[in-house]
VMD Tcl script that draws the C-alpha trace (Angstrom):
set ca {
  {-10.40 10.94 10.85}
  {-9.07 14.62 11.37}
  {-5.84 13.57 9.25}
  {-7.58 12.50 6.26}
  {-10.37 15.54 6.80}
  {-13.07 12.89 7.27}
  {-14.12 14.92 10.06}
  {-13.26 18.48 10.16}
  {-14.64 19.63 13.93}
  {-15.94 17.99 17.02}
  {-19.56 18.26 15.68}
  {-18.29 16.31 12.85}
  {-16.40 13.33 15.02}
  {-19.58 13.02 17.38}
  {-21.89 12.86 14.32}
  {-19.90 10.20 12.48}
  {-18.39 7.98 15.40}
  {-21.83 8.22 17.25}
  {-20.25 9.68 20.68}
  {-21.46 12.09 22.97}
  {-20.05 15.56 22.53}
  {-18.23 15.02 26.16}
  {-16.88 11.99 25.47}
  {-15.33 13.56 21.85}
  {-14.66 17.03 24.26}
  {-12.61 14.78 26.38}
  {-10.04 13.15 23.62}
  {-10.18 16.26 22.31}
  {-8.59 17.68 24.93}
  {-6.01 14.90 25.63}
  {-4.73 15.67 21.60}
  {-4.49 19.04 22.65}
  {-2.46 18.84 25.64}
  {-0.23 16.40 24.20}
  {0.38 18.56 21.54}
  {-1.04 16.22 19.02}
  {-3.65 18.83 17.29}
  {-4.25 22.20 17.25}
  {-7.90 24.33 16.46}
  {-7.49 27.22 14.10}
  {-9.66 29.35 11.63}
  {-13.60 28.04 11.40}
  {-15.28 26.09 8.91}
  {-19.00 26.38 7.39}
  {-21.76 27.17 10.14}
  {-24.31 24.48 10.30}
  {-27.12 26.85 11.97}
  {-25.32 28.00 15.01}
  {-21.51 29.62 15.27}
  {-18.75 28.11 13.25}
  {-17.60 25.34 14.40}
  {-13.29 25.22 15.09}
  {-11.42 23.31 12.45}
  {-8.68 20.67 13.93}
  {-5.61 20.07 12.42}
  {-2.98 18.03 13.69}
  {-0.03 19.58 14.42}
  {2.76 19.00 11.94}
  {5.95 20.00 14.38}
  {4.39 17.17 16.59}
  {7.04 14.76 15.23}
  {7.35 13.31 12.02}
  {6.36 9.73 10.64}
  {8.75 7.32 8.83}
  {8.08 4.93 6.50}
  {9.82 2.20 3.82}
  {8.32 0.00 1.09}
  {10.63 -2.41 0.66}
  {11.13 -4.26 -2.78}
  {13.04 -6.99 -4.20}
  {15.60 -4.72 -5.90}
  {14.31 -1.01 -3.94}
  {13.36 0.75 -1.15}
  {10.79 3.69 -1.42}
  {11.98 5.57 1.67}
  {9.55 8.84 2.82}
  {9.27 11.28 5.62}
  {5.77 12.01 6.38}
  {4.22 14.75 8.79}
  {1.61 13.73 11.67}
  {-0.98 14.83 8.69}
  {0.25 11.95 6.41}
  {1.16 13.79 4.02}
  {4.45 12.89 2.52}
  {7.07 16.02 3.25}
  {10.22 14.06 0.91}
  {10.70 10.99 -0.54}
  {13.24 8.96 -1.91}
  {14.72 5.77 -3.52}
  {17.47 3.94 -3.16}
  {19.03 0.30 -4.32}
  {18.63 -2.89 -2.19}
  {18.97 -6.81 -2.67}
  {15.63 -8.08 -0.56}
  {17.46 -11.55 -0.97}
  {20.94 -10.28 1.10}
  {18.93 -10.67 4.29}
  {17.42 -8.21 7.07}
  {20.35 -7.25 8.70}
  {22.90 -5.46 5.90}
  {19.04 -4.67 4.53}
  {17.70 -2.99 7.15}
  {20.94 -1.64 8.23}
  {20.97 0.15 4.62}
  {17.20 1.56 5.07}
  {17.90 2.45 8.51}
  {20.67 4.96 7.40}
  {18.75 6.42 4.33}
  {16.00 7.40 6.49}
  {17.95 8.96 9.13}
  {18.78 10.71 6.83}
  {16.33 11.94 5.48}
  {15.89 13.02 9.09}
  {19.01 15.28 9.30}
  {18.15 16.78 6.21}
  {14.72 18.24 7.78}
  {16.13 19.34 11.12}
  {16.03 16.24 12.88}
  {12.20 16.30 14.28}
  {11.11 14.66 17.09}
  {10.25 10.53 14.80}
  {7.00 9.53 16.46}
  {6.85 6.10 14.35}
  {8.37 3.70 11.69}
  {6.61 1.78 9.04}
  {7.79 -1.11 6.99}
  {5.93 -3.12 4.15}
  {7.78 -5.86 2.47}
  {6.85 -8.17 -0.40}
  {6.34 -11.49 1.60}
  {3.51 -12.62 3.77}
  {3.81 -10.20 7.16}
  {2.27 -12.10 10.77}
  {1.21 -8.35 11.92}
  {0.90 -9.41 15.65}
  {4.46 -10.35 16.32}
  {6.15 -8.01 12.89}
  {8.05 -10.80 10.77}
  {8.03 -12.51 7.84}
  {6.00 -15.21 7.69}
  {7.54 -18.25 5.31}
  {8.50 -15.89 2.15}
  {9.24 -17.50 -0.62}
  {11.72 -14.96 -2.48}
  {13.24 -13.40 1.04}
  {15.74 -16.07 2.26}
  {17.56 -15.43 5.96}
  {14.24 -13.36 6.48}
  {11.78 -15.78 8.15}
  {10.17 -14.97 11.48}
  {13.08 -12.39 11.59}
  {11.76 -9.59 14.20}
  {11.39 -6.80 11.67}
  {9.26 -4.58 14.50}
  {11.67 -5.32 17.43}
  {14.85 -4.41 15.43}
  {12.92 -1.22 13.90}
  {11.96 -0.20 17.78}
  {15.21 -0.66 19.17}
  {16.85 1.49 15.97}
  {14.70 4.30 15.95}
  {13.49 3.97 20.08}
  {9.66 4.75 18.63}
  {6.82 2.40 18.14}
  {7.19 0.40 14.53}
  {4.97 -1.18 12.17}
  {5.21 -4.09 9.82}
  {3.32 -4.91 7.14}
  {2.47 -7.10 3.59}
  {3.25 -4.36 0.84}
  {0.10 -4.80 -1.43}
  {-2.19 -4.59 1.29}
  {-0.21 -1.47 2.04}
  {-0.45 0.08 -1.30}
  {-4.45 -0.80 -0.80}
  {-4.52 1.28 2.09}
  {-2.20 4.22 0.73}
  {-5.01 4.43 -2.05}
  {-7.70 4.44 0.08}
  {-6.07 7.63 1.86}
  {-5.37 8.90 -1.31}
  {-8.96 8.49 -2.63}
  {-10.54 9.21 0.39}
  {-8.78 12.93 0.72}
  {-9.73 13.54 -2.10}
  {-13.23 13.09 -1.27}
  {-13.09 15.25 1.84}
  {-16.08 17.38 2.42}
  {-18.30 15.42 0.01}
  {-20.42 12.46 0.61}
  {-18.62 10.38 -2.04}
  {-16.66 8.52 0.13}
  {-15.01 4.47 -1.01}
  {-15.95 2.47 1.25}
  {-14.59 -0.72 -0.48}
  {-11.40 -0.99 -2.64}
  {-9.41 -3.99 -4.03}
  {-5.89 -3.01 -5.09}
  {-3.96 -5.69 -7.72}
  {-0.06 -5.39 -7.44}
  {1.78 -5.59 -10.59}
  {5.40 -5.60 -10.57}
  {8.03 -7.79 -9.37}
  {5.84 -9.92 -7.98}
  {1.96 -10.08 -8.00}
  {-0.73 -9.16 -5.18}
  {-4.37 -8.15 -3.86}
  {-4.52 -5.81 -1.37}
  {-8.27 -5.69 0.21}
  {-9.31 -2.23 2.20}
  {-13.06 -2.21 3.66}
  {-14.16 1.61 5.08}
  {-10.52 2.32 6.05}
  {-9.16 -0.93 6.74}
  {-7.28 -3.74 5.81}
  {-8.73 -6.93 5.68}
  {-5.99 -9.41 6.35}
  {-7.72 -12.69 6.49}
  {-6.91 -15.57 9.44}
  {-3.55 -15.58 8.83}
  {-2.86 -12.91 6.85}
  {-2.73 -14.10 3.49}
  {-6.27 -12.35 2.15}
  {-5.02 -11.46 -1.69}
  {-2.72 -13.34 -2.24}
  {-3.26 -14.03 -6.00}
  {0.48 -14.76 -6.58}
  {0.08 -18.70 -5.90}
  {-3.44 -19.41 -7.14}
  {-3.51 -22.14 -9.72}
  {-4.21 -20.62 -13.81}
  {-4.51 -23.62 -16.46}
  {-1.93 -20.58 -18.32}
  {1.05 -21.95 -15.64}
  {0.34 -25.72 -16.63}
  {2.72 -27.88 -14.36}
  {5.82 -24.66 -14.06}
  {7.84 -24.63 -10.78}
  {6.93 -21.98 -8.30}
  {9.53 -21.02 -5.66}
  {6.88 -21.79 -2.71}
  {7.15 -25.34 -3.51}
  {3.83 -25.69 -6.01}
  {3.48 -26.19 -9.58}
  {1.31 -23.71 -11.88}
  {1.15 -20.33 -9.71}
  {-0.44 -16.99 -11.61}
  {3.33 -15.82 -10.25}
  {4.90 -17.62 -12.25}
  {4.03 -16.10 -15.63}
  {2.83 -12.92 -14.47}
  {5.76 -12.35 -12.19}
  {8.55 -10.48 -13.30}
  {10.92 -13.81 -12.98}
  {7.85 -15.49 -15.65}
  {7.42 -12.26 -17.83}
  {11.30 -12.30 -18.68}
  {11.35 -15.51 -19.42}
  {8.95 -15.72 -21.94}
  {10.39 -12.54 -23.61}
  {14.03 -14.54 -24.18}
  {12.41 -16.82 -25.11}
  {11.23 -15.15 -28.33}
  {14.47 -13.51 -28.60}
  {14.40 -10.93 -26.70}
  {17.73 -9.63 -24.91}
  {15.97 -8.47 -21.62}
  {17.39 -8.46 -18.19}
  {14.92 -7.81 -15.45}
  {11.36 -5.94 -15.66}
  {12.11 -2.97 -16.29}
  {13.75 -2.96 -19.67}
  {10.51 -5.18 -20.16}
  {8.69 -2.25 -19.46}
  {10.81 0.29 -21.20}
  {10.67 -2.19 -24.07}
  {7.08 -1.73 -24.18}
  {7.26 2.19 -23.41}
  {8.79 2.29 -27.01}
  {6.41 0.19 -28.78}
  {8.26 -3.37 -28.45}
  {5.90 -5.80 -30.80}
  {7.56 -8.47 -28.37}
  {7.21 -6.52 -25.41}
  {3.39 -5.15 -25.88}
  {2.24 -8.92 -26.73}
  {3.85 -10.02 -23.51}
  {2.57 -8.08 -21.17}
  {-1.07 -7.85 -22.88}
  {-1.26 -11.71 -22.45}
  {0.22 -11.39 -18.85}
  {-2.75 -8.60 -18.09}
  {-5.35 -11.26 -19.68}
  {-4.45 -13.39 -17.22}
  {-4.33 -11.46 -14.21}
  {-7.75 -10.16 -14.73}
  {-9.40 -13.49 -15.44}
  {-7.78 -14.35 -11.85}
  {-9.26 -11.36 -10.51}
  {-12.85 -11.93 -11.75}
  {-13.32 -14.27 -8.85}
  {-11.96 -12.06 -6.87}
  {-13.99 -9.26 -7.71}
  {-17.03 -11.36 -8.37}
  {-16.46 -12.44 -4.49}
  {-16.12 -8.71 -2.42}
  {-17.72 -7.13 -4.87}
  {-15.59 -4.00 -4.61}
  {-16.67 -0.81 -5.20}
  {-13.35 0.81 -6.92}
  {-10.52 -1.82 -8.73}
  {-7.05 -0.01 -8.75}
  {-4.08 -1.29 -10.83}
  {-0.45 -0.13 -8.98}
  {3.00 -1.32 -9.58}
  {5.83 -1.10 -12.04}
  {3.20 -2.85 -14.72}
  {0.38 -0.21 -14.66}
  {2.65 2.22 -16.35}
  {2.03 0.00 -19.46}
  {-1.02 0.70 -21.17}
  {-1.87 -2.90 -22.95}
  {-1.17 -4.08 -19.57}
  {-3.80 -1.98 -17.74}
  {-5.93 -2.47 -20.78}
  {-5.81 -6.08 -20.34}
  {-6.81 -6.42 -17.00}
  {-9.72 -4.12 -17.34}
  {-11.24 -6.18 -20.32}
  {-10.87 -9.07 -18.85}
  {-12.23 -8.30 -15.66}
  {-15.34 -6.93 -17.41}
  {-15.87 -9.97 -19.70}
  {-15.40 -12.67 -16.85}
  {-17.25 -11.34 -13.96}
  {-20.70 -11.33 -13.39}
  {-22.53 -8.28 -14.74}
  {-23.58 -7.26 -11.31}
  {-20.34 -7.09 -10.19}
  {-18.79 -4.66 -12.60}
  {-22.41 -2.28 -13.06}
  {-20.75 0.22 -11.42}
  {-17.54 -0.41 -10.67}
  {-14.38 1.69 -11.16}
  {-11.00 0.05 -12.86}
  {-8.38 2.88 -12.98}
  {-5.05 3.34 -13.03}
  {-3.42 4.12 -9.06}
  {-3.07 8.27 -8.04}
  {-1.01 7.24 -5.77}
  {1.86 5.92 -7.54}
  {5.11 5.26 -6.78}
  {4.17 6.15 -3.35}
  {1.30 4.10 -2.59}
  {2.92 1.62 0.00}
  {4.72 4.85 2.38}
  {1.54 6.50 2.14}
  {-0.19 2.96 3.51}
  {2.40 2.16 6.43}
  {2.35 5.77 7.09}
  {-1.02 5.84 7.92}
  {-0.97 2.64 10.17}
  {1.98 3.93 11.80}
  {0.38 6.79 12.76}
  {-2.59 5.52 14.32}
  {-0.30 3.56 16.41}
  {1.62 6.28 17.49}
  {-1.41 7.94 18.40}
  {-2.83 5.39 19.82}
  {-0.04 4.56 22.52}
  {0.49 8.94 23.00}
  {-3.00 9.22 24.20}
}
mol new
graphics top color blue
foreach p $ca { graphics top sphere $p radius 0.5 }
foreach p [lrange $ca 0 end-1] q [lrange $ca 1 end] { graphics top cylinder $p $q radius 0.2 }
display resetview
């Protein structure tokens, strides 16, 4: 709460958490002694003297975050307040297996730390493009990640960096990162986002569900996995999960590229498709508009069931306006009218950093819990 600005002083914390001032004072004293927070300046008075403002100390250490995709990884060094100090993107091949990929990512993360004077690393977080058993810190039966099944990613990271580590699904963390971005922007106001649905549309498709700042994962961490919902448009197309007719087969990168190739477009991957769409190529624009309608129709069932305040569209395809417009229009067309009366449907504000911001938040919570 201090990190996001949703509580800026002891009175705020007591009021928001419903705890007595003495309990709040005890917790803050622990954080002050640990060198994690400081009180400085003064806030707005509420009838008495001006309260001292609480801040997480930026010199208390850093968090490291990595958002792994199929062909690239977004890496970031974050302050203890959860803001990005530095970030970069490196090429990877997730299909090469965990040992080589993790070694490459770890080397790049250490370079980030060295570039900023080797501060203390308090925690490391990683989000992955597959189902994640968060209790054990490993990927569970991923469809497109050979060699990753039940690999102990958390154990590997903790041993490599001698710090707490967390691992989660990428769509979940993009949702959490987007929520943190919107929450930080709304700090100081009474208009906060309570429920958010994040649509990740890129190499694969998925959803993250965030309620009051916490990810809803479901009983086996599969909540929001719309990639393997069967859709009529996919007919009997085989999916790498073993089923047929999954949404992913026509709106994932492989399906989109294959569809365009069959129409004569010489594309190799999704970034090329996106570039063609940005250039106004009618074949790419039409194909992505069709994908957007199919995604929107599937997502409508989730919106009707979950009834979120905000739907955020992120991932590579969120930069293509025809795709975004098709998702939005299909949601309004297919959802119950009451589900869309006050809904906000928007493109991601966090952009490419949504995943690292989200896993950074999760890592920060675990690091603080362990420290005090």
